N, CA, C, O and the ligand as a Tripos MOL2 file, in Angstrom:
@<TRIPOS>MOLECULE
protein
  309   307    78     0     0
PROTEIN
NO_CHARGES

@<TRIPOS>ATOM
      1 N          57.6970  152.7150  153.5450 N.3       1 MET1
      2 CA         58.2950  151.5500  152.8690 C.3       1 MET1
      3 C          57.2220  150.3980  152.8200 C.2       1 MET1
      4 O          57.0520  149.4700  153.6110 O.2       1 MET1
      5 N          56.5500  150.7230  151.6680 N.am      2 ALA2
      6 CA         55.5680  149.8920  151.1660 C.3       2 ALA2
      7 C          56.0330  148.3680  150.6480 C.2       2 ALA2
      8 O          56.9950  148.2540  149.8890 O.2       2 ALA2
      9 N          55.4190  147.4310  151.0260 N.am      3 GLN3
     10 CA         55.7920  146.1470  150.6000 C.3       3 GLN3
     11 C          55.0670  145.8830  149.3510 C.2       3 GLN3
     12 O          53.9160  146.2480  149.1090 O.2       3 GLN3
     13 N          55.9690  145.1100  148.4570 N.am      4 LYS4
     14 CA         55.1480  144.9370  147.1080 C.3       4 LYS4
     15 C          54.0650  143.7040  147.4320 C.2       4 LYS4
     16 O          54.3540  142.8690  148.2880 O.2       4 LYS4
     17 N          53.0710  143.6520  146.8560 N.am      5 LEU5
     18 CA         52.0020  142.7830  146.9990 C.3       5 LEU5
     19 C          52.4520  141.5880  145.9240 C.2       5 LEU5
     20 O          52.7890  141.8670  144.7740 O.2       5 LEU5
     21 N          52.4210  140.4070  146.3670 N.am      6 LYS6
     22 CA         52.6180  139.2940  145.4300 C.3       6 LYS6
     23 C          51.4940  139.0970  144.7360 C.2       6 LYS6
     24 O          50.3700  139.1590  145.2330 O.2       6 LYS6
     25 N          51.7550  138.8380  143.4920 N.am      7 HIS7
     26 CA         50.5160  138.4430  142.5800 C.3       7 HIS7
     27 C          50.0660  137.2610  142.9380 C.2       7 HIS7
     28 O          50.8120  136.3570  143.3170 O.2       7 HIS7
     29 N          48.6650  137.1550  142.8390 N.am      8 GLN8
     30 CA         48.1250  135.7720  143.0940 C.3       8 GLN8
     31 C          48.2470  134.9860  141.9890 C.2       8 GLN8
     32 O          48.1200  135.4180  140.8430 O.2       8 GLN8
     33 N          48.5460  133.5680  142.3410 N.am      9 ASP9
     34 CA         48.3430  132.6970  141.1600 C.3       9 ASP9
     35 C          47.0200  132.8240  140.5140 C.2       9 ASP9
     36 O          45.9970  133.1950  141.0900 O.2       9 ASP9
     37 N          47.1240  132.4800  139.2500 N.am     10 PRO10
     38 CA         45.6210  132.5890  138.4460 C.3      10 PRO10
     39 C          44.8010  131.6510  139.0100 C.2      10 PRO10
     40 O          43.6000  131.9130  139.0760 O.2      10 PRO10
     41 N          45.2820  130.4270  139.5040 N.am     11 GLY11
     42 CA         44.6150  129.2670  139.8950 C.3      11 GLY11
     43 C          44.1630  129.5700  141.2360 C.2      11 GLY11
     44 O          43.1920  128.9120  141.6090 O.2      11 GLY11
     45 N          44.7040  130.5250  142.1540 N.am     12 ALA12
     46 CA         44.1800  130.3950  143.3530 C.3      12 ALA12
     47 C          42.7430  131.0880  143.6390 C.2      12 ALA12
     48 O          42.2760  131.9360  142.8790 O.2      12 ALA12
     49 N          42.1970  130.7130  144.6220 N.am     13 ALA13
     50 CA         40.8710  131.1010  144.9090 C.3      13 ALA13
     51 C          40.7490  132.5920  145.3100 C.2      13 ALA13
     52 O          41.5060  133.1040  146.1350 O.2      13 ALA13
     53 N          39.6360  133.3370  144.6070 N.am     14 PRO14
     54 CA         39.6820  134.6280  145.1230 C.3      14 PRO14
     55 C          39.5650  134.9430  146.6000 C.2      14 PRO14
     56 O          39.9280  134.0990  147.4200 O.2      14 PRO14
     57 N          39.0830  136.0990  146.9780 N.am     15 GLN15
     58 CA         38.8530  136.1470  148.3720 C.3      15 GLN15
     59 C          37.6290  135.3650  148.8400 C.2      15 GLN15
     60 O          36.6600  135.0830  148.1340 O.2      15 GLN15
     61 N          37.8090  135.0410  150.1780 N.am     16 GLY16
     62 CA         36.9130  134.2420  150.7140 C.3      16 GLY16
     63 C          37.3640  132.8190  151.0610 C.2      16 GLY16
     64 O          38.0820  132.2490  150.2390 O.2      16 GLY16
     65 N          37.0740  132.2810  152.0170 N.am     17 ALA17
     66 CA         37.4410  130.8100  152.4350 C.3      17 ALA17
     67 C          36.9680  129.8420  151.2330 C.2      17 ALA17
     68 O          36.0160  130.1240  150.5060 O.2      17 ALA17
     69 N          37.7050  128.7270  151.1140 N.am     18 PRO18
     70 CA         37.1800  127.7620  150.1640 C.3      18 PRO18
     71 C          36.1040  127.1160  151.0010 C.2      18 PRO18
     72 O          36.0000  127.0110  152.2230 O.2      18 PRO18
     73 N          35.2380  126.6610  149.8910 N.am     19 VAL19
     74 CA         33.9780  126.1100  150.3540 C.3      19 VAL19
     75 C          34.0770  124.9440  151.1860 C.2      19 VAL19
     76 O          33.2360  124.7640  152.0670 O.2      19 VAL19
     77 N          35.0220  124.1290  150.9990 N.am     20 SER20
     78 CA         35.1420  122.9020  151.6860 C.3      20 SER20
     79 C          35.4800  123.1310  153.1620 C.2      20 SER20
     80 O          35.1840  122.2890  154.0100 O.2      20 SER20
     81 N          36.1370  124.3400  153.4800 N.am     21 ASN21
     82 CA         36.6390  124.5280  154.8180 C.3      21 ASN21
     83 C          35.7840  125.6450  155.4170 C.2      21 ASN21
     84 O          36.2020  126.1630  156.4520 O.2      21 ASN21
     85 N          34.5990  126.0890  154.8720 N.am     22 LEU22
     86 CA         33.9670  127.1930  155.4230 C.3      22 LEU22
     87 C          33.2490  126.6380  156.6810 C.2      22 LEU22
     88 O          32.6820  125.5460  156.6510 O.2      22 LEU22
     89 N          33.2890  127.4250  157.7950 N.am     23 PRO23
     90 CA         32.9110  126.9800  158.9490 C.3      23 PRO23
     91 C          31.1780  127.5680  158.7720 C.2      23 PRO23
     92 O          30.8580  128.7360  158.5530 O.2      23 PRO23
     93 N          30.3510  126.5380  158.9180 N.am     24 THR24
     94 CA         29.0070  126.7860  158.8620 C.3      24 THR24
     95 C          28.2230  126.8150  160.1750 C.2      24 THR24
     96 O          28.7730  126.3140  161.1560 O.2      24 THR24
     97 N          27.0110  127.3390  160.3080 N.am     25 ALA25
     98 CA         26.4930  127.3310  161.6680 C.3      25 ALA25
     99 C          25.6800  126.0010  161.7200 C.2      25 ALA25
    100 O          25.2920  125.4270  160.7020 O.2      25 ALA25
    101 N          25.4640  125.5780  162.9310 N.am     26 CYS26
    102 CA         24.8040  124.4130  163.1940 C.3      26 CYS26
    103 C          23.4210  124.5490  162.6340 C.2      26 CYS26
    104 O          22.7590  125.5870  162.6370 O.2      26 CYS26
    105 N          23.0460  123.3490  162.1380 N.am     27 LYS27
    106 CA         21.7140  123.3660  161.4350 C.3      27 LYS27
    107 C          20.3470  123.3590  162.2750 C.2      27 LYS27
    108 O          19.2060  123.5810  161.8690 O.2      27 LYS27
    109 N          20.8010  123.0340  163.5910 N.am     28 SER28
    110 CA         19.5670  122.9680  164.4510 C.3      28 SER28
    111 C          18.6850  124.4030  164.6410 C.2      28 SER28
    112 O          19.2520  125.4910  164.7420 O.2      28 SER28
    113 N          17.5240  124.2770  164.6680 N.am     29 GLN29
    114 CA         16.8860  125.7060  164.5860 C.3      29 GLN29
    115 C          17.2020  126.4040  165.9210 C.2      29 GLN29
    116 O          17.1660  125.8010  166.9940 O.2      29 GLN29
    117 N          17.5060  127.6830  165.8010 N.am     30 GLY30
    118 CA         17.8630  128.6370  166.9980 C.3      30 GLY30
    119 C          19.1670  128.4890  167.5310 C.2      30 GLY30
    120 O          19.5260  129.1560  168.5020 O.2      30 GLY30
    121 N          20.0360  127.5190  166.8720 N.am     31 CYS31
    122 CA         21.4360  127.2560  167.4340 C.3      31 CYS31
    123 C          22.3090  128.1270  166.6880 C.2      31 CYS31
    124 O          22.3380  128.1240  165.4570 O.2      31 CYS31
    125 N          22.9900  128.8390  167.3800 N.am     32 LYS32
    126 CA         24.1910  129.7150  166.8660 C.3      32 LYS32
    127 C          25.4180  129.1380  166.7690 C.2      32 LYS32
    128 O          26.3090  129.7440  166.1720 O.2      32 LYS32
    129 N          25.6310  128.0060  167.2830 N.am     33 LYS33
    130 CA         26.8740  127.6410  167.2660 C.3      33 LYS33
    131 C          27.4180  127.2370  165.8120 C.2      33 LYS33
    132 O          26.6830  127.0660  164.8390 O.2      33 LYS33
    133 N          28.6460  127.1240  165.8080 N.am     34 LYS34
    134 CA         29.5040  126.7450  164.6850 C.3      34 LYS34
    135 C          29.2570  125.0630  164.4510 C.2      34 LYS34
    136 O          29.1640  124.3330  165.4380 O.2      34 LYS34
    137 N          29.1720  124.5920  163.2620 N.am     35 SER35
    138 CA         29.0080  123.3540  163.0820 C.3      35 SER35
    139 C          30.2520  122.5360  163.1810 C.2      35 SER35
    140 O          31.2650  123.0720  162.7330 O.2      35 SER35
    141 N          30.3630  121.3680  163.6730 N.am     36 GLU36
    142 CA         31.5740  120.7060  164.1740 C.3      36 GLU36
    143 C          31.5440  119.3820  163.1250 C.2      36 GLU36
    144 O          32.4900  119.1040  162.3870 O.2      36 GLU36
    145 N          30.2440  118.5930  163.1970 N.am     37 LYS37
    146 CA         30.1220  117.4300  162.4790 C.3      37 LYS37
    147 C          28.8090  117.4970  161.7330 C.2      37 LYS37
    148 O          27.7290  117.8420  162.2140 O.2      37 LYS37
    149 N          29.0660  117.0970  160.4200 N.am     38 MET38
    150 CA         27.8390  116.8860  159.4620 C.3      38 MET38
    151 C          26.7220  118.2520  159.7570 C.2      38 MET38
    152 O          25.5010  118.1000  159.7810 O.2      38 MET38
    153 N          27.2940  119.3460  159.9320 N.am     39 ASP39
    154 CA         26.5840  120.5580  159.8570 C.3      39 ASP39
    155 C          25.9180  120.7500  161.3770 C.2      39 ASP39
    156 O          25.0570  121.6060  161.5820 O.2      39 ASP39
    157 N          26.3980  119.8820  162.3870 N.am     40 PHE40
    158 CA         25.6660  120.2850  163.5330 C.3      40 PHE40
    159 C          26.8430  120.6330  164.5740 C.2      40 PHE40
    160 O          27.9800  120.1920  164.4040 O.2      40 PHE40
    161 N          26.5170  121.4020  165.5930 N.am     41 CYS41
    162 CA         27.5790  121.4220  166.5960 C.3      41 CYS41
    163 C          27.6600  120.1370  167.4330 C.2      41 CYS41
    164 O          26.8480  119.2360  167.2220 O.2      41 CYS41
    165 N          28.4760  120.0330  168.2440 N.am     42 ASN42
    166 CA         28.6910  118.8260  168.9310 C.3      42 ASN42
    167 C          27.5250  118.4040  169.7520 C.2      42 ASN42
    168 O          27.3230  117.1950  169.8670 O.2      42 ASN42
    169 N          26.7220  119.2650  170.3450 N.am     43 GLU43
    170 CA         25.5620  118.8500  171.2720 C.3      43 GLU43
    171 C          24.5520  118.3940  170.1890 C.2      43 GLU43
    172 O          24.0340  117.2810  170.2820 O.2      43 GLU43
    173 N          24.2790  119.1790  169.2270 N.am     44 HIS44
    174 CA         23.1930  118.6540  168.1370 C.3      44 HIS44
    175 C          23.7330  117.5340  167.2260 C.2      44 HIS44
    176 O          22.9960  116.8750  166.4930 O.2      44 HIS44
    177 N          24.9440  117.3770  167.3080 N.am     45 TYR45
    178 CA         25.2180  116.2320  166.4600 C.3      45 TYR45
    179 C          24.7900  114.9820  167.4230 C.2      45 TYR45
    180 O          24.2990  114.0190  166.8350 O.2      45 TYR45
    181 N          24.9110  114.9070  168.6850 N.am     46 ASP46
    182 CA         24.4710  114.0280  169.5670 C.3      46 ASP46
    183 C          23.1170  113.8860  169.3250 C.2      46 ASP46
    184 O          22.6620  112.7520  169.1710 O.2      46 ASP46
    185 N          22.3780  114.8900  169.2650 N.am     47 TRP47
    186 CA         20.8760  114.8260  169.1670 C.3      47 TRP47
    187 C          20.6640  114.0850  167.8840 C.2      47 TRP47
    188 O          19.8200  113.1890  167.8740 O.2      47 TRP47
    189 N          21.3980  114.3880  166.7120 N.am     48 PHE48
    190 CA         21.1360  113.6630  165.6090 C.3      48 PHE48
    191 C          21.3570  112.2250  165.6630 C.2      48 PHE48
    192 O          20.6860  111.3550  165.1080 O.2      48 PHE48
    193 N          22.4620  112.0740  166.4600 N.am     49 LYS49
    194 CA         22.8460  110.3820  166.4280 C.3      49 LYS49
    195 C          21.6140  109.6620  167.1790 C.2      49 LYS49
    196 O          21.1770  108.5530  166.8700 O.2      49 LYS49
    197 N          21.1210  110.4950  168.2340 N.am     50 PHE50
    198 CA         20.0250  110.0080  168.9900 C.3      50 PHE50
    199 C          18.6320  110.0900  168.3300 C.2      50 PHE50
    200 O          17.6240  109.6880  168.9130 O.2      50 PHE50
    201 N          18.6140  110.6130  167.1190 N.am     51 GLY51
    202 CA         17.3530  110.8000  166.5110 C.3      51 GLY51
    203 C          16.4080  111.8970  166.9170 C.2      51 GLY51
    204 O          15.2190  111.9860  166.6120 O.2      51 GLY51
    205 N          17.0600  112.6470  167.5900 N.am     52 LEU52
    206 CA         16.3580  113.9250  168.1060 C.3      52 LEU52
    207 C          16.1270  115.1230  167.0610 C.2      52 LEU52
    208 O          15.3320  116.0350  167.2890 O.2      52 LEU52
    209 N          16.7830  115.0470  166.0720 N.am     53 ILE53
    210 CA         16.6710  115.9040  165.1040 C.3      53 ILE53
    211 C          17.1800  115.1170  163.7220 C.2      53 ILE53
    212 O          18.0690  114.2680  163.6700 O.2      53 ILE53
    213 N          16.3810  115.6270  162.6260 N.am     54 THR54
    214 CA         16.7500  115.0570  161.4130 C.3      54 THR54
    215 C          18.0450  115.6120  160.7320 C.2      54 THR54
    216 O          18.6120  116.6030  161.1910 O.2      54 THR54
    217 N          18.4330  115.0460  159.7890 N.am     55 ARG55
    218 CA         19.6510  115.6720  159.0600 C.3      55 ARG55
    219 C          19.6200  117.0920  158.5410 C.2      55 ARG55
    220 O          20.5560  117.8360  158.2470 O.2      55 ARG55
    221 N          18.2390  117.2960  158.4970 N.am     56 GLU56
    222 CA         18.0690  118.7340  158.2090 C.3      56 GLU56
    223 C          17.9540  119.6470  159.1630 C.2      56 GLU56
    224 O          17.9970  120.8420  158.8710 O.2      56 GLU56
    225 N          17.7830  119.2020  160.5100 N.am     57 GLY57
    226 CA         17.6680  119.8840  161.7470 C.3      57 GLY57
    227 C          16.3930  120.1520  162.1300 C.2      57 GLY57
    228 O          16.1930  121.0880  162.9050 O.2      57 GLY57
    229 N          15.4030  119.4210  161.6770 N.am     58 ALA58
    230 CA         14.1990  119.3840  162.0760 C.3      58 ALA58
    231 C          13.8490  118.5200  163.0570 C.2      58 ALA58
    232 O          14.3610  117.4030  163.1310 O.2      58 ALA58
    233 N          12.8750  118.9890  163.9640 N.am     59 LYS59
    234 CA         12.4570  118.0510  165.0500 C.3      59 LYS59
    235 C          11.4090  116.9560  164.6250 C.2      59 LYS59
    236 O          10.4100  117.3170  164.0020 O.2      59 LYS59
    237 N          11.6090  115.5810  164.9510 N.am     60 PRO60
    238 CA         10.6420  114.4980  164.6620 C.3      60 PRO60
    239 C           9.2780  114.7750  165.3710 C.2      60 PRO60
    240 O           9.2410  115.7210  166.1580 O.2      60 PRO60
    241 N           8.3530  114.1620  165.1970 N.am     61 ILE61
    242 CA          7.0170  114.3860  165.7500 C.3      61 ILE61
    243 C           7.0850  113.9340  167.1730 C.2      61 ILE61
    244 O           6.4310  114.5230  168.0340 O.2      61 ILE61
    245 N           7.7980  112.9800  167.4370 N.am     62 ASP62
    246 CA          7.9700  112.2630  168.7830 C.3      62 ASP62
    247 C           9.0480  112.8300  169.4340 C.2      62 ASP62
    248 O           9.7100  112.1600  170.2270 O.2      62 ASP62
    249 N           9.3290  114.0980  169.1710 N.am     63 PHE63
    250 CA         10.5650  114.6750  169.7760 C.3      63 PHE63
    251 C          10.5410  114.6610  171.4000 C.2      63 PHE63
    252 O          11.5000  114.1900  172.0110 O.2      63 PHE63
    253 N           9.4820  115.1610  172.0390 N.am     64 ASP64
    254 CA          9.5130  115.1480  173.3550 C.3      64 ASP64
    255 C           9.8500  113.7920  173.8490 C.2      64 ASP64
    256 O          10.6980  113.7570  174.7410 O.2      64 ASP64
    257 N           9.3450  112.6580  173.4380 N.am     65 LYS65
    258 CA          9.4580  111.3800  173.9230 C.3      65 LYS65
    259 C          10.9390  110.9160  173.9380 C.2      65 LYS65
    260 O          11.5010  110.2440  174.8030 O.2      65 LYS65
    261 N          11.4460  111.4300  172.7820 N.am     66 LYS66
    262 CA         12.9710  111.0400  172.4740 C.3      66 LYS66
    263 C          13.7530  111.7990  173.1980 C.2      66 LYS66
    264 O          14.7690  111.3320  173.7140 O.2      66 LYS66
    265 N          13.3800  113.1240  173.3450 N.am     67 TYR67
    266 CA         14.2290  114.0950  174.3310 C.3      67 TYR67
    267 C          14.3230  113.3170  175.6420 C.2      67 TYR67
    268 O          15.4440  113.0680  176.0860 O.2      67 TYR67
    269 N          13.3790  112.9690  176.2070 N.am     68 GLN68
    270 CA         13.1940  112.4360  177.5550 C.3      68 GLN68
    271 C          14.0180  111.2980  177.7260 C.2      68 GLN68
    272 O          14.5320  111.1280  178.8320 O.2      68 GLN68
    273 N          14.2250  110.4970  176.8190 N.am     69 SER69
    274 CA         15.0140  109.1860  176.9170 C.3      69 SER69
    275 C          16.3820  109.6410  176.6370 C.2      69 SER69
    276 O          17.3600  109.0320  177.0710 O.2      69 SER69
    277 N          16.4660  110.6770  175.9360 N.am     70 TYR70
    278 CA         17.9080  111.1750  175.6470 C.3      70 TYR70
    279 C          18.5270  111.7910  176.7980 C.2      70 TYR70
    280 O          19.7490  111.7710  176.9420 O.2      70 TYR70
    281 N          17.6460  112.4050  177.7300 N.am     71 MET71
    282 CA         18.1850  113.0010  178.9450 C.3      71 MET71
    283 C          18.5280  112.0830  180.0370 C.2      71 MET71
    284 O          19.4420  112.2230  180.8500 O.2      71 MET71
    285 N          17.5760  111.0130  179.9410 N.am     72 LYS72
    286 CA         17.9280  109.7900  180.8810 C.3      72 LYS72
    287 C          19.1440  108.9960  180.4740 C.2      72 LYS72
    288 O          19.8380  108.4370  181.3240 O.2      72 LYS72
    289 N          19.4050  108.9410  179.2130 N.am     73 HIS73
    290 CA         20.6450  108.4200  178.6240 C.3      73 HIS73
    291 C          21.7380  109.2450  179.1590 C.2      73 HIS73
    292 O          22.6830  108.7420  179.7680 O.2      73 HIS73
    293 N          21.6240  110.4900  178.9420 N.am     74 ARG74
    294 CA         22.9110  111.2360  179.3930 C.3      74 ARG74
    295 C          23.1610  111.3680  180.7840 C.2      74 ARG74
    296 O          24.2920  111.7000  181.1400 O.2      74 ARG74
    297 N          22.1690  111.1320  181.7160 N.am     75 LYS75
    298 CA         22.4200  110.9830  183.1580 C.3      75 LYS75
    299 C          23.2290  109.8710  183.3540 C.2      75 LYS75
    300 O          24.2860  109.9500  183.9800 O.2      75 LYS75
    301 N          22.7480  108.6860  182.7920 N.am     76 VAL76
    302 CA         23.5540  107.3490  182.9000 C.3      76 VAL76
    303 C          24.9150  107.5000  182.3700 C.2      76 VAL76
    304 O          25.8980  107.1610  183.0300 O.2      76 VAL76
    305 N          24.9950  108.0190  181.1530 N.am     77 ALA77
    306 CA         26.4520  108.2680  180.7010 C.3      77 ALA77
    307 C          27.3520  108.9190  181.3440 C.2      77 ALA77
    308 O          28.4810  109.0450  180.8700 O.2      77 ALA77
    309 ZN         23.8180  123.3450  167.6290 Zn       78 ZN78
@<TRIPOS>BOND
     1     1     2 1
     2     2     3 1
     3     3     4 2
     4     3     5 am
     5     5     6 1
     6     6     7 1
     7     7     8 2
     8     7     9 am
     9     9    10 1
    10    10    11 1
    11    11    12 2
    12    11    13 am
    13    13    14 1
    14    14    15 1
    15    15    16 2
    16    15    17 am
    17    17    18 1
    18    18    19 1
    19    19    20 2
    20    19    21 am
    21    21    22 1
    22    22    23 1
    23    23    24 2
    24    23    25 am
    25    25    26 1
    26    26    27 1
    27    27    28 2
    28    27    29 am
    29    29    30 1
    30    30    31 1
    31    31    32 2
    32    31    33 am
    33    33    34 1
    34    34    35 1
    35    35    36 2
    36    35    37 am
    37    37    38 1
    38    38    39 1
    39    39    40 2
    40    39    41 am
    41    41    42 1
    42    42    43 1
    43    43    44 2
    44    43    45 am
    45    45    46 1
    46    46    47 1
    47    47    48 2
    48    47    49 am
    49    49    50 1
    50    50    51 1
    51    51    52 2
    52    51    53 am
    53    53    54 1
    54    54    55 1
    55    55    56 2
    56    55    57 am
    57    57    58 1
    58    58    59 1
    59    59    60 2
    60    59    61 am
    61    61    62 1
    62    62    63 1
    63    63    64 2
    64    63    65 am
    65    65    66 1
    66    66    67 1
    67    67    68 2
    68    67    69 am
    69    69    70 1
    70    70    71 1
    71    71    72 2
    72    71    73 am
    73    73    74 1
    74    74    75 1
    75    75    76 2
    76    75    77 am
    77    77    78 1
    78    78    79 1
    79    79    80 2
    80    79    81 am
    81    81    82 1
    82    82    83 1
    83    83    84 2
    84    83    85 am
    85    85    86 1
    86    86    87 1
    87    87    88 2
    88    87    89 am
    89    89    90 1
    90    90    91 1
    91    91    92 2
    92    91    93 am
    93    93    94 1
    94    94    95 1
    95    95    96 2
    96    95    97 am
    97    97    98 1
    98    98    99 1
    99    99   100 2
   100    99   101 am
   101   101   102 1
   102   102   103 1
   103   103   104 2
   104   103   105 am
   105   105   106 1
   106   106   107 1
   107   107   108 2
   108   107   109 am
   109   109   110 1
   110   110   111 1
   111   111   112 2
   112   111   113 am
   113   113   114 1
   114   114   115 1
   115   115   116 2
   116   115   117 am
   117   117   118 1
   118   118   119 1
   119   119   120 2
   120   119   121 am
   121   121   122 1
   122   122   123 1
   123   123   124 2
   124   123   125 am
   125   125   126 1
   126   126   127 1
   127   127   128 2
   128   127   129 am
   129   129   130 1
   130   130   131 1
   131   131   132 2
   132   131   133 am
   133   133   134 1
   134   134   135 1
   135   135   136 2
   136   135   137 am
   137   137   138 1
   138   138   139 1
   139   139   140 2
   140   139   141 am
   141   141   142 1
   142   142   143 1
   143   143   144 2
   144   143   145 am
   145   145   146 1
   146   146   147 1
   147   147   148 2
   148   147   149 am
   149   149   150 1
   150   150   151 1
   151   151   152 2
   152   151   153 am
   153   153   154 1
   154   154   155 1
   155   155   156 2
   156   155   157 am
   157   157   158 1
   158   158   159 1
   159   159   160 2
   160   159   161 am
   161   161   162 1
   162   162   163 1
   163   163   164 2
   164   163   165 am
   165   165   166 1
   166   166   167 1
   167   167   168 2
   168   167   169 am
   169   169   170 1
   170   170   171 1
   171   171   172 2
   172   171   173 am
   173   173   174 1
   174   174   175 1
   175   175   176 2
   176   175   177 am
   177   177   178 1
   178   178   179 1
   179   179   180 2
   180   179   181 am
   181   181   182 1
   182   182   183 1
   183   183   184 2
   184   183   185 am
   185   185   186 1
   186   186   187 1
   187   187   188 2
   188   187   189 am
   189   189   190 1
   190   190   191 1
   191   191   192 2
   192   191   193 am
   193   193   194 1
   194   194   195 1
   195   195   196 2
   196   195   197 am
   197   197   198 1
   198   198   199 1
   199   199   200 2
   200   199   201 am
   201   201   202 1
   202   202   203 1
   203   203   204 2
   204   203   205 am
   205   205   206 1
   206   206   207 1
   207   207   208 2
   208   207   209 am
   209   209   210 1
   210   210   211 1
   211   211   212 2
   212   211   213 am
   213   213   214 1
   214   214   215 1
   215   215   216 2
   216   215   217 am
   217   217   218 1
   218   218   219 1
   219   219   220 2
   220   219   221 am
   221   221   222 1
   222   222   223 1
   223   223   224 2
   224   223   225 am
   225   225   226 1
   226   226   227 1
   227   227   228 2
   228   227   229 am
   229   229   230 1
   230   230   231 1
   231   231   232 2
   232   231   233 am
   233   233   234 1
   234   234   235 1
   235   235   236 2
   236   235   237 am
   237   237   238 1
   238   238   239 1
   239   239   240 2
   240   239   241 am
   241   241   242 1
   242   242   243 1
   243   243   244 2
   244   243   245 am
   245   245   246 1
   246   246   247 1
   247   247   248 2
   248   247   249 am
   249   249   250 1
   250   250   251 1
   251   251   252 2
   252   251   253 am
   253   253   254 1
   254   254   255 1
   255   255   256 2
   256   255   257 am
   257   257   258 1
   258   258   259 1
   259   259   260 2
   260   259   261 am
   261   261   262 1
   262   262   263 1
   263   263   264 2
   264   263   265 am
   265   265   266 1
   266   266   267 1
   267   267   268 2
   268   267   269 am
   269   269   270 1
   270   270   271 1
   271   271   272 2
   272   271   273 am
   273   273   274 1
   274   274   275 1
   275   275   276 2
   276   275   277 am
   277   277   278 1
   278   278   279 1
   279   279   280 2
   280   279   281 am
   281   281   282 1
   282   282   283 1
   283   283   284 2
   284   283   285 am
   285   285   286 1
   286   286   287 1
   287   287   288 2
   288   287   289 am
   289   289   290 1
   290   290   291 1
   291   291   292 2
   292   291   293 am
   293   293   294 1
   294   294   295 1
   295   295   296 2
   296   295   297 am
   297   297   298 1
   298   298   299 1
   299   299   300 2
   300   299   301 am
   301   301   302 1
   302   302   303 1
   303   303   304 2
   304   303   305 am
   305   305   306 1
   306   306   307 1
   307   307   308 2
@<TRIPOS>SUBSTRUCTURE
     1 MET1         2 RESIDUE 1 A MET
     2 ALA2         6 RESIDUE 1 A ALA
     3 GLN3        10 RESIDUE 1 A GLN
     4 LYS4        14 RESIDUE 1 A LYS
     5 LEU5        18 RESIDUE 1 A LEU
     6 LYS6        22 RESIDUE 1 A LYS
     7 HIS7        26 RESIDUE 1 A HIS
     8 GLN8        30 RESIDUE 1 A GLN
     9 ASP9        34 RESIDUE 1 A ASP
    10 PRO10       38 RESIDUE 1 A PRO
    11 GLY11       42 RESIDUE 1 A GLY
    12 ALA12       46 RESIDUE 1 A ALA
    13 ALA13       50 RESIDUE 1 A ALA
    14 PRO14       54 RESIDUE 1 A PRO
    15 GLN15       58 RESIDUE 1 A GLN
    16 GLY16       62 RESIDUE 1 A GLY
    17 ALA17       66 RESIDUE 1 A ALA
    18 PRO18       70 RESIDUE 1 A PRO
    19 VAL19       74 RESIDUE 1 A VAL
    20 SER20       78 RESIDUE 1 A SER
    21 ASN21       82 RESIDUE 1 A ASN
    22 LEU22       86 RESIDUE 1 A LEU
    23 PRO23       90 RESIDUE 1 A PRO
    24 THR24       94 RESIDUE 1 A THR
    25 ALA25       98 RESIDUE 1 A ALA
    26 CYS26      102 RESIDUE 1 A CYS
    27 LYS27      106 RESIDUE 1 A LYS
    28 SER28      110 RESIDUE 1 A SER
    29 GLN29      114 RESIDUE 1 A GLN
    30 GLY30      118 RESIDUE 1 A GLY
    31 CYS31      122 RESIDUE 1 A CYS
    32 LYS32      126 RESIDUE 1 A LYS
    33 LYS33      130 RESIDUE 1 A LYS
    34 LYS34      134 RESIDUE 1 A LYS
    35 SER35      138 RESIDUE 1 A SER
    36 GLU36      142 RESIDUE 1 A GLU
    37 LYS37      146 RESIDUE 1 A LYS
    38 MET38      150 RESIDUE 1 A MET
    39 ASP39      154 RESIDUE 1 A ASP
    40 PHE40      158 RESIDUE 1 A PHE
    41 CYS41      162 RESIDUE 1 A CYS
    42 ASN42      166 RESIDUE 1 A ASN
    43 GLU43      170 RESIDUE 1 A GLU
    44 HIS44      174 RESIDUE 1 A HIS
    45 TYR45      178 RESIDUE 1 A TYR
    46 ASP46      182 RESIDUE 1 A ASP
    47 TRP47      186 RESIDUE 1 A TRP
    48 PHE48      190 RESIDUE 1 A PHE
    49 LYS49      194 RESIDUE 1 A LYS
    50 PHE50      198 RESIDUE 1 A PHE
    51 GLY51      202 RESIDUE 1 A GLY
    52 LEU52      206 RESIDUE 1 A LEU
    53 ILE53      210 RESIDUE 1 A ILE
    54 THR54      214 RESIDUE 1 A THR
    55 ARG55      218 RESIDUE 1 A ARG
    56 GLU56      222 RESIDUE 1 A GLU
    57 GLY57      226 RESIDUE 1 A GLY
    58 ALA58      230 RESIDUE 1 A ALA
    59 LYS59      234 RESIDUE 1 A LYS
    60 PRO60      238 RESIDUE 1 A PRO
    61 ILE61      242 RESIDUE 1 A ILE
    62 ASP62      246 RESIDUE 1 A ASP
    63 PHE63      250 RESIDUE 1 A PHE
    64 ASP64      254 RESIDUE 1 A ASP
    65 LYS65      258 RESIDUE 1 A LYS
    66 LYS66      262 RESIDUE 1 A LYS
    67 TYR67      266 RESIDUE 1 A TYR
    68 GLN68      270 RESIDUE 1 A GLN
    69 SER69      274 RESIDUE 1 A SER
    70 TYR70      278 RESIDUE 1 A TYR
    71 MET71      282 RESIDUE 1 A MET
    72 LYS72      286 RESIDUE 1 A LYS
    73 HIS73      290 RESIDUE 1 A HIS
    74 ARG74      294 RESIDUE 1 A ARG
    75 LYS75      298 RESIDUE 1 A LYS
    76 VAL76      302 RESIDUE 1 A VAL
    77 ALA77      306 RESIDUE 1 A ALA
    78 ZN78       309 GROUP 0 **** ****
């Protein structure tokens, strides 16, 4: 009892998810998580907000310093 496949609308996207909805991976190097905000996972979005990584996911020169103040900040928060 085979079901008839409905013809796709000509305007419908072919196979594959629409680009706007595509889950991408977090941009931070070595992170395998799915991106949640601005191409970062939740954790690395925090990093980004704190200046620990650039929009491209690269670490700034003074990353260590920033990371330490970030950790302090997290303990307090
Ligand atoms: Zn991440």
